[in-house]
C-alpha positions in Angstrom: 220.2 31.6 74.4 220.0 29.7 71.1 216.5 28.7 71.9 215.5 32.2 72.7 216.9 33.5 69.4 215.2 30.7 67.5 211.9 31.6 69.3 212.4 35.3 68.3 213.0 34.4 64.7 209.9 32.2 64.6 207.8 34.9 66.2 209.1 37.4 63.6 208.3 35.0 60.8 204.8 34.4 62.2 204.1 38.1 62.6 205.2 38.8 59.1 203.0 36.0 57.8 200.0 37.4 59.7 200.7 40.9 58.2 201.0 39.3 54.7 197.7 37.5 55.2 196.0 40.7 56.4 197.4 42.6 53.4 196.2 39.8 51.0 192.7 40.0 52.6 192.6 43.8 52.2 193.7 43.4 48.5 190.9 40.9 48.0 188.4 43.2 49.6 189.5 46.0 47.3 189.1 43.7 44.3 185.7 42.6 45.5 184.6 46.3 45.9 185.8 47.0 42.4 183.8 44.0 41.0 180.7 45.2 42.9 181.1 48.7 41.4 181.5 47.2 37.9 178.5 45.0 38.5 176.4 47.9 39.6 177.3 49.9 36.5 176.4 46.9 34.3 173.1 46.5 36.1 172.3 50.2 35.5 173.2 49.7 31.8 171.0 46.6 31.7 168.0 48.4 33.3 168.5 51.3 30.8 168.4 48.8 27.9 165.3 47.2 29.3 163.6 50.6 29.4 164.7 51.2 25.8 163.4 47.8 24.7 160.0 48.5 26.4 159.7 51.8 24.7 160.5 50.2 21.4 158.0 47.5 22.0 155.4 50.2 22.7 156.2 51.8 19.4 156.0 48.4 17.7 152.7 47.6 19.4 151.4 50.9 17.9 151.5 49.3 14.5 149.3 46.4 13.4 150.6 44.9 10.2 151.5 48.0 8.1 148.8 50.1 9.7 149.8 52.6 12.3 147.4 52.6 15.3 146.0 56.1 15.8 146.8 58.2 18.8 143.6 60.4 18.5 140.0 59.3 17.9 138.6 60.2 14.5 136.0 62.9 14.6 133.2 60.4 13.9 134.2 58.4 17.1 135.4 61.2 19.4 132.9 62.3 22.1 130.1 60.9 24.2 128.0 57.8 23.2 125.0 56.2 24.9 125.6 52.5 25.5 123.3 49.5 25.7 125.2 46.5 27.1 123.2 43.3 27.2 124.4 40.0 28.8 124.2 37.1 26.3 126.0 34.3 28.2 127.4 33.9 31.6 129.2 31.5 34.0 129.4 34.2 36.6 127.0 34.3 39.5 126.8 38.1 39.5 125.8 38.4 35.8 122.5 36.9 34.5 121.6 36.4 30.9 119.3 39.3 29.9 120.9 41.8 32.3 121.1 45.2 30.7 123.2 48.3 31.5 122.8 51.8 30.0 125.8 54.0 30.5 127.7 56.8 28.7 131.0 56.0 27.0 133.4 58.9 26.4 136.0 58.4 23.6 138.9 60.8 24.7 142.5 61.4 23.8 145.4 63.3 25.3 149.2 63.2 25.2 149.2 59.7 26.5 147.0 58.4 23.7 143.4 57.3 23.3 141.1 55.9 26.0 137.5 55.4 26.8 135.7 56.5 30.1 132.5 54.8 31.2 130.1 56.9 33.2 126.8 55.9 34.9 124.6 58.9 35.7 127.6 61.2 35.3 129.6 59.1 37.8 132.9 57.7 36.6 133.0 53.9 36.6 136.1 52.9 34.7 138.7 53.9 32.1 139.5 51.5 29.2 142.9 51.5 27.5 142.1 51.8 23.8 143.5 50.9 20.4 142.0 51.7 17.1 143.2 50.1 13.9 141.8 48.5 10.8 138.3 49.9 11.6 138.2 48.0 14.9 138.2 49.5 18.4 139.9 47.4 21.1 139.3 48.3 24.8 140.8 46.8 27.8 140.4 47.2 31.6 142.1 45.4 34.5 141.1 46.0 38.1 144.0 47.3 40.2 145.8 45.4 42.9 143.7 47.0 45.8 140.3 46.2 44.3 138.2 43.7 46.2 137.4 41.6 43.2 139.8 41.1 40.3 138.1 41.7 36.9 139.4 41.9 33.4 137.2 43.4 30.7 137.9 43.3 27.0 135.7 45.0 24.4 135.9 44.6 20.6 133.9 47.1 18.6 134.1 45.9 15.0 130.8 47.1 13.5 131.4 50.9 13.2 128.8 53.0 11.3 128.1 56.7 11.4 125.7 56.8 14.3 125.9 53.2 15.7 128.9 51.2 16.9 128.4 47.5 17.8 130.6 44.8 19.3 131.2 42.4 22.2 132.3 42.8 25.8 133.9 39.9 27.7 134.2 40.1 31.5 136.5 37.6 33.2 136.0 37.4 37.0 138.5 36.5 39.7 137.3 32.9 39.8 137.8 32.6 36.0 134.1 32.9 35.3 133.2 34.7 32.0 130.3 36.8 30.9 129.7 38.0 27.3 127.7 41.0 26.4 126.6 42.6 23.2 127.4 46.3 23.1 125.6 48.9 21.1 126.7 52.5 21.2 124.5 55.3 19.8 125.0 59.0 19.5 122.8 61.0 21.8 119.8 62.6 20.1 120.4 66.3 19.5 117.7 68.6 20.9 
């Protein structure tokens, strides 16, 4: 009888220990859920701060020195220009020195800012992101991720006169080859 009562007492202690361990495990799970919730809130705050930082960087990038970069083309630049782009040097197999292209460049602006479209025989070719500051136009184009060939094009137009704008265009191909072109933009002759 004594052994039986000792066995019952041990079983009761064992069962109460199991319940205590299960209760501790549930409490740990609750604490972990609370920490995950706090982490999710902090992550959302962090992402919000990143967006704020990026928007502030965009504003900061809109200034060069003490000069505010414009958000609309001046009247003497805005509109359609005829372009003559001539290859001056090349390490790319698809660009040969002396190659020439004649296209139309449209200097446009909207609520997103300023940009330049390039057209060949009224067919859209590409859109450059643009910046205009300190009497210099900077244009940039990067091919998208689904394009067959990766290309980066930078244009610096730093010789701006009333009817002629001149500068340089640099194309970097996907195999890191480069081609440099002289760019001359002229206003179309009025009929």
